[in-house]
Structures are given as structure tokens and as C-alpha cells.
Legacy VTK file of the C-alpha trace (Angstrom):
# vtk DataFile Version 3.0
C-alpha trace
ASCII
DATASET POLYDATA
POINTS 340 float
-0.307 0.071 0.075
1.113 3.789 -0.815
1.755 6.194 1.513
-1.144 8.308 -0.144
-3.402 4.989 0.091
-2.817 5.109 3.737
-3.254 8.679 4.401
-6.904 8.216 2.696
-7.357 4.789 4.552
-6.554 6.790 7.799
-8.921 9.401 6.982
-5.790 12.604 5.873
-7.433 13.301 2.673
-10.019 15.439 2.627
-12.248 17.459 0.067
-11.678 21.557 0.345
-8.819 22.319 2.855
-6.789 20.113 4.988
-5.773 21.589 8.246
-3.576 18.694 9.218
-1.840 15.778 7.777
0.522 13.064 10.111
2.127 10.078 7.777
2.612 6.775 9.011
5.783 6.039 10.926
6.349 3.323 13.299
9.039 2.054 15.887
12.805 2.626 14.254
15.156 -0.558 13.954
18.460 1.921 14.170
19.474 4.957 14.410
22.349 6.151 15.540
21.854 9.203 12.321
19.099 10.303 11.262
19.022 8.683 7.799
18.443 5.510 9.757
15.679 6.420 11.933
14.035 8.190 9.556
13.717 5.268 6.628
13.328 2.892 9.328
10.910 4.498 10.915
8.829 4.444 7.088
9.075 0.739 6.560
9.802 -0.957 10.090
5.996 -2.240 10.045
6.997 -4.265 7.291
7.120 -8.055 7.141
9.496 -8.207 4.197
11.908 -5.169 5.094
14.000 -7.452 7.026
15.763 -9.302 4.666
16.961 -6.293 3.185
18.104 -4.970 6.643
20.122 -8.326 7.117
21.621 -8.135 3.521
22.782 -4.818 4.199
24.030 -3.211 7.924
27.259 -5.349 8.315
30.243 -3.715 6.895
31.330 -0.219 9.252
33.044 2.414 7.736
35.089 5.015 9.341
36.236 8.492 7.552
38.817 10.216 8.787
38.034 13.506 6.929
34.764 13.724 8.748
35.916 11.384 11.802
32.953 9.594 11.895
31.758 5.784 11.480
28.836 4.798 9.492
27.096 1.775 8.273
28.721 0.756 4.740
26.980 3.083 1.620
25.284 5.255 4.172
24.955 8.217 1.139
22.902 5.397 -1.077
20.587 3.860 1.426
18.132 6.404 0.328
17.961 5.547 -3.398
18.788 1.563 -2.713
15.593 0.841 -0.209
13.210 -1.293 -1.932
9.893 0.152 -0.823
10.750 4.132 -0.798
10.614 6.330 -3.774
13.024 8.690 -3.636
12.895 12.649 -5.754
15.219 15.737 -5.124
14.306 18.815 -5.611
17.043 21.964 -6.254
16.537 25.082 -3.669
16.386 26.699 -7.877
13.448 25.191 -8.542
12.023 25.498 -5.057
12.096 29.343 -5.271
10.713 29.208 -8.647
7.803 27.782 -7.552
6.795 28.241 -3.860
6.774 31.190 -1.348
8.514 29.302 0.927
10.065 26.377 1.844
6.633 26.102 4.299
4.339 25.722 0.901
6.461 22.801 -0.297
6.744 21.065 2.759
2.585 21.118 2.933
2.079 20.318 -0.898
4.398 17.764 -0.599
2.823 16.393 2.317
-0.703 16.551 1.132
0.814 15.048 -1.828
2.000 11.721 0.385
5.280 12.648 0.553
7.665 12.432 3.209
10.711 15.439 3.622
13.897 15.203 4.524
15.730 18.282 4.358
19.276 20.321 6.405
18.313 23.181 8.704
20.397 25.485 10.649
19.517 23.886 14.492
20.129 27.230 15.560
16.855 27.944 14.515
15.437 25.072 15.992
13.940 24.532 19.731
13.887 21.683 20.374
17.789 21.287 19.657
18.449 22.632 23.051
22.265 22.095 22.701
22.645 24.488 19.795
19.264 26.700 19.779
20.002 30.610 19.989
23.816 29.293 21.114
25.501 27.971 18.102
25.014 26.971 14.422
25.019 23.658 13.452
23.605 22.608 9.919
22.092 19.235 10.102
19.271 16.764 8.357
15.847 16.882 9.599
12.816 14.559 8.908
9.263 15.902 8.054
6.180 13.595 8.517
3.513 15.899 9.061
1.934 19.589 10.207
-0.782 20.732 11.597
-2.101 24.362 10.310
-4.383 25.485 13.229
-1.274 24.975 15.505
1.584 25.994 13.169
3.580 23.779 13.827
5.128 20.547 11.861
6.308 17.076 13.039
9.508 16.061 12.741
11.780 13.844 13.795
15.946 13.712 14.783
18.986 12.783 17.061
17.277 15.789 18.796
17.678 14.590 22.545
21.439 14.347 23.240
21.908 12.352 20.373
18.577 10.156 20.594
16.166 10.062 18.042
13.378 11.901 18.903
9.751 12.563 17.298
8.944 15.746 18.187
7.616 19.593 16.969
8.331 22.214 15.543
6.932 25.758 14.055
6.276 26.366 10.935
8.585 29.567 11.758
11.302 27.777 12.510
12.155 25.619 9.574
11.608 28.497 7.829
14.445 30.178 9.388
16.410 26.924 9.785
16.099 26.143 6.423
17.236 29.566 5.329
20.124 30.028 7.512
22.082 26.988 5.741
24.754 29.399 3.935
26.603 27.247 1.395
27.368 26.740 -2.668
26.915 23.119 -1.948
23.883 22.068 -3.339
23.944 18.427 -1.172
22.768 20.916 1.748
20.248 22.675 -0.338
18.406 20.129 -1.520
14.898 18.703 -0.217
14.462 14.963 -0.652
10.822 13.827 -0.719
10.628 10.032 0.136
7.368 8.144 -0.537
6.049 4.847 0.330
6.562 2.267 -3.558
3.949 -0.303 -3.828
5.093 -3.589 -1.911
7.380 -6.112 -3.216
8.974 -9.366 -2.535
12.403 -9.271 -1.362
14.599 -11.885 -0.082
17.464 -12.513 2.009
20.847 -12.813 -0.149
22.611 -15.666 1.813
25.833 -14.825 -0.666
25.784 -11.189 -0.017
25.689 -11.454 3.492
28.618 -14.026 3.317
30.653 -11.820 1.471
29.855 -8.963 3.618
30.784 -10.509 6.731
34.310 -11.788 5.025
34.540 -8.254 4.013
33.975 -6.662 7.967
35.879 -9.129 9.969
38.904 -8.729 7.254
38.087 -5.132 7.252
38.405 -5.123 3.493
37.853 -2.013 1.593
34.438 -0.992 -0.353
34.453 -0.578 -4.048
32.644 2.404 -4.503
33.296 4.839 -7.111
30.862 7.839 -5.642
33.381 8.119 -2.692
36.230 9.779 -2.448
37.395 10.488 1.223
40.153 7.990 3.016
38.619 4.980 5.072
39.118 2.511 7.511
36.366 -0.460 7.077
35.117 -3.634 9.388
37.120 -4.584 12.679
40.351 -2.586 11.796
37.759 0.888 12.361
35.949 -0.522 15.477
39.409 -0.438 17.003
40.610 2.747 15.840
38.305 4.181 18.062
40.184 4.752 21.016
43.275 4.690 19.675
43.672 8.133 19.877
41.905 9.341 22.039
43.960 11.239 24.476
42.295 13.471 26.949
39.624 14.387 23.980
35.895 13.303 24.747
34.682 9.563 22.937
32.116 10.189 20.015
29.087 8.005 21.515
27.633 8.022 18.350
30.114 5.560 17.408
29.880 3.511 20.006
26.050 3.320 19.789
26.753 2.117 16.366
28.872 -0.734 17.420
25.740 -1.318 20.103
23.354 -1.141 16.581
25.871 -3.280 14.728
26.019 -6.136 17.800
22.024 -5.693 18.250
21.330 -6.021 14.279
23.890 -8.635 14.128
22.138 -11.017 16.566
18.861 -10.087 15.187
20.493 -11.504 11.706
21.749 -14.659 13.493
18.167 -15.171 14.666
16.852 -14.903 11.338
18.949 -17.441 9.644
18.250 -19.884 12.151
14.492 -19.550 12.369
14.558 -19.830 8.252
16.711 -22.766 8.020
19.959 -21.398 6.307
22.064 -21.495 9.356
23.009 -25.022 10.067
23.194 -25.888 14.146
23.212 -22.006 15.093
21.606 -22.070 18.731
24.982 -22.270 20.116
26.393 -19.370 18.055
23.282 -16.998 18.990
23.842 -18.184 22.436
27.343 -16.638 21.858
26.813 -13.887 20.545
24.111 -12.871 22.996
27.381 -12.180 24.768
28.860 -9.938 22.343
26.619 -7.679 21.924
26.002 -7.452 25.548
29.539 -6.427 25.832
29.498 -3.509 23.546
26.032 -2.505 25.396
28.721 -1.985 28.418
31.066 -0.595 26.582
28.563 1.945 25.408
28.233 2.653 29.057
31.603 2.710 29.744
32.262 5.945 27.486
29.832 7.857 28.367
31.199 7.333 32.072
34.710 7.894 30.673
33.341 11.050 28.840
31.995 12.248 32.478
34.929 11.302 34.290
37.839 11.148 31.761
39.511 8.479 33.886
42.270 7.094 32.248
41.496 3.044 34.105
37.968 3.450 31.629
39.714 4.304 28.643
42.398 1.195 28.936
39.219 -1.189 30.167
37.378 0.085 27.242
40.195 -0.339 24.610
40.898 -3.789 26.543
37.325 -4.961 26.149
36.968 -3.779 22.502
40.090 -6.301 21.556
38.696 -9.012 23.871
35.650 -8.670 21.894
36.097 -8.355 18.498
37.968 -11.023 18.596
35.538 -13.629 20.132
33.487 -11.952 18.009
35.866 -12.750 14.335
35.385 -16.673 15.972
31.957 -16.630 15.851
30.787 -15.024 13.138
33.183 -16.899 11.348
31.475 -20.253 12.198
28.758 -18.441 11.005
29.789 -17.963 7.804
30.955 -21.812 7.498
27.628 -22.907 8.279
25.270 -21.253 5.975
23.314 -23.091 3.457
24.884 -21.266 0.715
LINES 1 341
340 0 1 2 3 4 5 6 7 8 9 10 11 12 13 14 15 16 17 18 19 20 21 22 23 24 25 26 27 28 29 30 31 32 33 34 35 36 37 38 39 40 41 42 43 44 45 46 47 48 49 50 51 52 53 54 55 56 57 58 59 60 61 62 63 64 65 66 67 68 69 70 71 72 73 74 75 76 77 78 79 80 81 82 83 84 85 86 87 88 89 90 91 92 93 94 95 96 97 98 99 100 101 102 103 104 105 106 107 108 109 110 111 112 113 114 115 116 117 118 119 120 121 122 123 124 125 126 127 128 129 130 131 132 133 134 135 136 137 138 139 140 141 142 143 144 145 146 147 148 149 150 151 152 153 154 155 156 157 158 159 160 161 162 163 164 165 166 167 168 169 170 171 172 173 174 175 176 177 178 179 180 181 182 183 184 185 186 187 188 189 190 191 192 193 194 195 196 197 198 199 200 201 202 203 204 205 206 207 208 209 210 211 212 213 214 215 216 217 218 219 220 221 222 223 224 225 226 227 228 229 230 231 232 233 234 235 236 237 238 239 240 241 242 243 244 245 246 247 248 249 250 251 252 253 254 255 256 257 258 259 260 261 262 263 264 265 266 267 268 269 270 271 272 273 274 275 276 277 278 279 280 281 282 283 284 285 286 287 288 289 290 291 292 293 294 295 296 297 298 299 300 301 302 303 304 305 306 307 308 309 310 311 312 313 314 315 316 317 318 319 320 321 322 323 324 325 326 327 328 329 330 331 332 333 334 335 336 337 338 339
């Protein structure tokens, strides 16, 4: 069922004036970054989304120049999600057809399109860390509006990095979008997302096996559209605490590592339940300890950022080395037991 059909079923489309629209959103599957939370909140109610999730989100990529960790092919997700149509509207076209960004947003939502665009958090009151304090250009996801309250329904990593759904005013989005002052169209374009007709999507065991190899061997992913210097796989995770010194640990990285382990645990369980992983229960039980260890590591990283105790950094490093060594043994066995 398409987004527009869902809106009609929910009574969001009426003849005459439309006072409010709320497109369907659901629990996120992963949400370290807005793009993960936004995509998965649109599709997570679809049972067939799981093969796509499990075929992907295995390799990890670290970009030196940005000092940020991602799931591999982070920048290609919108165009490669099987249940989303993606259209890009350039800023020059927006200025030629609409009087304001809010008009575009309302027209797009009325047509069943979610929106994904960049704003300056200086103008977004829900972004308490930056609001009226310092500029910060960041993505925001929009899935509804209310004419009476002059508010938009939005989602972003606004609560100390936690992905939340909240509201912001028309004026905030207008100011936030117009404050993005750059010649880089990447930050100026507006992205429209809408649901495609549901299609069957199959688990790809060969892709999973190859991705596991690449992750464990820290193999460089081939990507003609990406020129930045990068690290991959387990080596990237090890690098996260090698040069911390007196700086804060980037908690986003440790949340991503935990999401990686959480999703891997879920992936192994799925492969067992669908009879593509032989005698896998012992591997699932073993991997549960890896998932739990990386949850504890995230908590230790939070504690280190508060206390700056060097013994915590030493503990984090030793736990990562130990955890990755254990994980490698388990995942090599998972790969060997897959029914290719």
C-alpha cells in the first residue's frame, strides 16, 4: 500500500482545505543517524523489510576527514531502499515555484511525501544544545503538519543524540532552512520520500557471507562515488579508542557499534528461524554476550566522557580487543555454516 493510500485510509485526505496531515511512522530499527531512523521508521512495519536489513548493515566504515563512523554505503541508502521512491528538489526550483519552504512542505505532505532536508539547528527550539547558541547544519525528517497550531511533525537526533519525534513551528523551519548558507547543493536540496508498492524481497546468503568476510578482514568496499580516505570493519572499530587522549569519545560511534551487534544478533536468529544457518543456536547464545559487551562499552564510554579516568579508557580498549576477537571466531563459524 502506498503512502497516499495509507493517508486516505486514515482519513488524512479530505475534499477542500486540509488542516493537518500525519503520515505513518513506526518504531525505528536503527537510529544512530537521522537517515537510519527516518528510513526505518517508514518501513519497519513491513515484515519483508527484514531481509533487506539483514542483507545490508554488516560492514562499518570510518571516514578520517569527518571523524565519523557509518554503516557502509550510508550515502546510498535512500536510493536503494526497495520500498521508497526518492525525488530531489533543487533549491532554485523551490524558489521558482513556492513562496516559502513551508508551502513546499505542506504541498508535499498533502501528496503523501515525507521530507528530508537540512536546517540550521540554531533556529530549532527542540535542539536545546544549539538553539540560539551556535550554528549547526543538520538533517531533519518531516512527516506531518497542523495548520491550526502552525507546527510540523519532525524527527531527528535531538535529545543528546537520541532520535526522537517532536514538533517545531513553521517559523523555525523557515528560519532554519534559509540559514543554510552554502554553495553545496547537497545541503540545499530537499528530498521527498514516498512508499512504493510492496514487493517481495529475499534474503541473499551470498551477499551476507561476502559482507561478513569484508567486515572481519576490514576489506575496502568498492564505491565509485566515494573519494574520502576510510577504514573498514573491525580495524575501524579498534581505531575508535587508539587516539582519544584527553578528548571526548564520540558516543555516536559506540552507539553504532552496539546497533551493529544488536542487528547481527537479530540477523543470526533470523537465519536460524528460516533454516539457512545450520546448528546455529549455540552461535546465537555466544553472540548474545558480544551484543551485551558492546552495550556495556557504550556505557563505559559515557562514563569516561564525564570522569576522564584513564583506567576507564584502558578498560574500554581491552574490552574492544577482547570482544572483537571473540566476535571474529563466532562470525567465521556463522559464515561457514550458512547454506550457500
